C-alpha positions as CSV (number, residue, x, y, z in Angstrom):
1,X,0.0,0.0,0.0
2,X,1.5,3.3,-1.0
3,X,2.0,6.0,1.5
4,X,-0.4,8.5,-0.1
5,X,-2.2,11.5,1.5
6,X,-5.6,9.9,0.8
7,X,-5.0,7.6,3.8
8,X,-5.1,10.5,6.2
9,X,-8.8,10.4,5.5
10,X,-9.7,6.8,4.8
11,X,-7.3,4.9,7.0
12,X,-9.9,4.9,9.7
13,X,-12.3,3.1,7.4
14,X,-9.7,0.4,6.4
15,X,-10.9,-2.3,8.8
16,X,-14.6,-1.7,7.8
17,X,-13.8,-2.1,4.1
18,X,-12.2,-5.5,4.8
19,X,-14.7,-6.6,7.4
20,X,-15.5,-9.6,5.2
21,X,-12.0,-11.1,5.6
22,X,-11.6,-14.0,8.0
23,X,-8.3,-13.1,9.6
24,X,-8.6,-15.7,12.4
25,X,-9.0,-18.7,10.1
26,X,-6.2,-17.4,7.9
27,X,-3.9,-17.0,11.0
28,X,-4.8,-20.5,12.1
29,X,-3.7,-21.8,8.7
30,X,-0.5,-19.9,8.8
31,X,0.3,-21.3,12.3
32,X,-0.1,-24.8,11.0
33,X,2.3,-24.0,8.2
34,X,4.8,-22.5,10.6
35,X,4.6,-25.6,12.8
36,X,5.3,-27.7,9.7
37,X,8.2,-25.8,8.1
38,X,10.0,-23.8,10.8
39,X,13.3,-25.3,11.9
40,X,14.6,-22.6,14.2
41,X,14.0,-22.8,18.0
42,X,12.6,-19.3,18.6
43,X,9.2,-17.7,18.2
44,X,9.8,-14.2,17.0
45,X,7.5,-13.2,14.2
46,X,7.7,-10.3,11.9
47,X,4.7,-9.3,9.7
48,X,5.7,-7.2,6.7
49,X,3.0,-4.9,5.3
50,X,1.0,-5.6,8.5
51,X,-1.8,-3.0,7.9
52,X,-3.8,-2.4,11.0
53,X,-2.5,-5.6,12.6
54,X,-5.5,-8.0,12.1
55,X,-3.4,-11.1,11.6
56,X,-1.1,-10.1,14.4
57,X,-4.0,-10.0,16.7
58,X,-4.2,-13.8,16.4
59,X,-0.4,-14.4,16.0
60,X,0.4,-12.7,19.3
61,X,-1.0,-15.5,21.4
62,X,1.7,-17.8,20.1
63,X,4.6,-15.6,19.0
64,X,6.5,-12.5,20.0
65,X,5.3,-10.2,17.3
66,X,6.4,-7.1,15.4
67,X,4.7,-5.4,12.5
68,X,6.1,-3.1,9.8
69,X,4.3,-1.1,7.1
70,X,5.1,1.7,4.8
71,X,2.0,3.6,5.6
72,X,2.2,5.7,8.8
73,X,-1.5,6.5,9.0
74,X,-2.4,2.8,8.9
75,X,0.3,2.1,11.5
76,X,-1.1,4.7,13.8
77,X,-4.3,2.7,13.9
78,X,-2.5,-0.5,14.5
79,X,-0.6,1.0,17.5
80,X,-3.9,2.1,19.0
81,X,-5.5,-1.3,18.5
82,X,-2.6,-3.4,19.7
83,X,-0.6,-1.6,22.4
84,X,1.5,-4.7,23.3
85,X,2.9,-5.2,19.8
86,X,5.8,-3.2,18.4
87,X,5.1,-1.5,15.1
88,X,7.6,0.4,12.9
89,X,7.4,2.2,9.6
90,X,9.6,0.4,7.0
91,X,9.8,-0.4,3.3
92,X,10.0,-4.2,2.5
93,X,12.5,-3.5,-0.3
94,X,15.0,-1.9,2.0
95,X,14.0,-3.6,5.3
96,X,16.7,-3.2,8.0
97,X,15.8,-4.1,11.6
98,X,18.2,-4.7,14.4
99,X,17.1,-8.2,15.1
100,X,16.4,-11.5,13.4
101,X,13.2,-13.4,13.3
102,X,12.0,-17.1,13.2
103,X,9.0,-16.2,11.1
104,X,8.4,-13.5,8.5
105,X,5.0,-13.2,6.9
106,X,3.9,-10.9,4.0
107,X,0.2,-11.5,3.3
108,X,-2.9,-10.3,1.4
109,X,-0.9,-9.8,-1.9
110,X,1.2,-7.0,-0.3
111,X,4.4,-8.4,-2.0
112,X,2.9,-7.1,-5.3
113,X,3.7,-3.6,-4.4
114,X,7.4,-4.1,-5.1
115,X,6.3,-4.0,-8.8
116,X,9.4,-5.5,-10.4
117,X,11.6,-8.6,-10.2
118,X,14.6,-6.4,-9.4
119,X,12.7,-5.1,-6.3
120,X,11.5,-8.6,-5.5
121,X,15.1,-9.8,-5.4
122,X,16.0,-6.9,-3.1
123,X,13.1,-7.7,-0.8
124,X,14.0,-11.3,-0.6
125,X,17.6,-10.5,0.3
126,X,16.2,-8.1,3.0
127,X,14.0,-10.8,4.3
128,X,16.8,-13.4,4.4
129,X,19.0,-11.0,6.4
130,X,16.3,-10.6,9.0
131,X,15.7,-14.3,9.2
132,X,17.4,-16.9,11.5
133,X,18.8,-20.1,10.0
134,X,15.9,-22.5,9.9
135,X,13.4,-19.7,10.0
136,X,10.4,-19.6,7.6
137,X,9.1,-16.9,5.3
138,X,5.4,-17.2,4.2
139,X,4.2,-14.9,1.4
140,X,0.8,-14.6,-0.2
141,X,1.3,-13.2,-3.7
142,X,-1.0,-11.5,-6.1
143,X,-2.5,-13.5,-9.0
144,X,-0.1,-14.4,-11.9
145,X,-0.4,-12.6,-15.2
146,X,-2.0,-15.7,-16.6
147,X,-4.8,-16.1,-14.0
148,X,-5.5,-12.4,-13.3
149,X,-8.8,-11.4,-14.9
150,X,-8.7,-7.9,-16.3
151,X,-11.7,-5.7,-16.7
152,X,-13.6,-7.6,-14.0
153,X,-15.8,-5.4,-11.7
154,X,-15.7,-5.6,-7.9
155,X,-17.7,-3.9,-5.1
156,X,-17.2,-3.9,-1.4
157,X,-19.7,-2.3,1.0
158,X,-20.1,-1.7,4.7
159,X,-22.9,-0.1,6.6
160,X,-24.3,0.7,10.1
161,X,-26.8,3.3,11.2
162,X,-24.3,6.2,11.0
163,X,-21.9,5.1,8.3
164,X,-22.2,3.7,4.7
165,X,-19.1,2.9,2.6
166,X,-18.9,1.6,-1.0
167,X,-15.7,0.8,-2.8
168,X,-16.0,0.0,-6.6
169,X,-13.1,-1.0,-8.9
170,X,-12.6,-2.4,-12.3
171,X,-9.4,-4.4,-12.4
172,X,-7.1,-3.7,-15.4
173,X,-3.7,-5.1,-16.5
174,X,-0.7,-3.8,-18.3
175,X,1.8,-6.5,-19.0
176,X,2.6,-8.1,-15.6
177,X,1.2,-5.1,-13.7
178,X,-2.3,-5.2,-12.3
179,X,-3.9,-1.8,-12.1
180,X,-6.9,-1.0,-9.8
181,X,-8.4,2.4,-9.9
182,X,-10.5,2.4,-6.7
183,X,-13.5,4.7,-6.0
184,X,-14.8,5.2,-2.5
185,X,-18.1,6.7,-1.5
186,X,-18.3,7.5,2.2
187,X,-21.6,8.7,3.7
188,X,-21.6,9.6,7.4
189,X,-24.4,11.0,9.6
190,X,-24.4,14.8,9.7
191,X,-21.7,15.1,7.0
192,X,-21.6,15.5,3.2
193,X,-20.9,12.4,1.1
194,X,-17.2,12.2,0.3
195,X,-15.7,10.6,-2.8
196,X,-12.1,9.4,-2.9
197,X,-10.1,7.8,-5.7
198,X,-6.9,5.8,-5.3
199,X,-4.8,3.8,-7.8
200,X,-3.1,0.5,-6.7
201,X,-0.5,-1.0,-9.0
202,X,0.8,-4.5,-8.1
203,X,3.1,-6.9,-9.9
204,X,1.8,-10.3,-11.1
205,X,4.7,-12.7,-10.5
206,X,5.3,-15.9,-12.4
207,X,5.7,-18.9,-10.2
208,X,8.9,-20.5,-11.4
209,X,10.7,-17.2,-11.8
210,X,9.7,-16.1,-8.3
211,X,10.9,-19.4,-6.9
212,X,14.3,-18.9,-8.6
213,X,14.7,-15.4,-7.0
214,X,13.9,-17.0,-3.6
215,X,16.6,-19.6,-4.0
216,X,19.1,-16.9,-4.9
217,X,18.5,-15.4,-1.4
218,X,19.6,-18.8,0.1
219,X,16.1,-19.8,0.9
220,X,14.7,-23.2,0.0
221,X,11.5,-22.5,-1.8
222,X,8.1,-24.2,-2.0
223,X,4.9,-23.3,-3.8
224,X,1.4,-24.1,-2.4
225,X,-1.4,-23.7,-5.0
226,X,-4.1,-23.7,-2.3
227,X,-3.6,-20.7,-0.1
228,X,-5.7,-18.5,2.3
229,X,-8.2,-17.3,-0.2
230,X,-9.8,-18.7,-3.3
231,X,-7.5,-18.6,-6.3
232,X,-4.7,-17.2,-4.1
233,X,-1.4,-19.1,-3.6
234,X,1.4,-19.2,-1.0
235,X,5.1,-19.2,-1.3
236,X,7.1,-20.7,1.6
237,X,10.8,-20.4,2.1
238,X,13.1,-21.8,4.8
239,X,16.6,-20.3,5.3
240,X,19.4,-22.7,4.8
């Protein structure tokens, strides 16, 4: 998620827009994968592109958690919600933290924001440096260029008695880049209706090429076709 001024206004609606997402079930699935693949002895977990900390809410019962995100307004919400978790502003491409972790997660397609294979390689090298030997990285990528459906319409809504939100988008594609021009309508009691627009550009990685970049970072790579959401996959790497 880009650090754009729009999020000063709509960051507080972020959790409502994604209220449909089953974070608890996804976190339980990730925990099982961690138990299967992690070889290191510790339990320090880093979530990259953590958003408002929904997954961390369920990870913190089993792991010592930290979250990083590039968006300060989103992080401000995360800090208010989860006062016992450490949050820091950081870019996944140039990630430099003064500790190593047993688990690194990057979920909900956030890895797509690196946009190029060059930046993917930089990100994986950054992850590898932050990871203990035997530690595991779990990444939920965007669709591939082959499976992504361009020009498909999408609508998300939320409502209670004082607030109505609608987000509409038609997904587009240019080469290996998915482009989503999002339109938000926000209606609150005693306020004028507000209209926000936001463009998200995310890379659509190829499986074999992505696995090759992971292996270059000294991580043994595995691809799982059945991930956390329908038609979404997972990449899992263990540091040699």
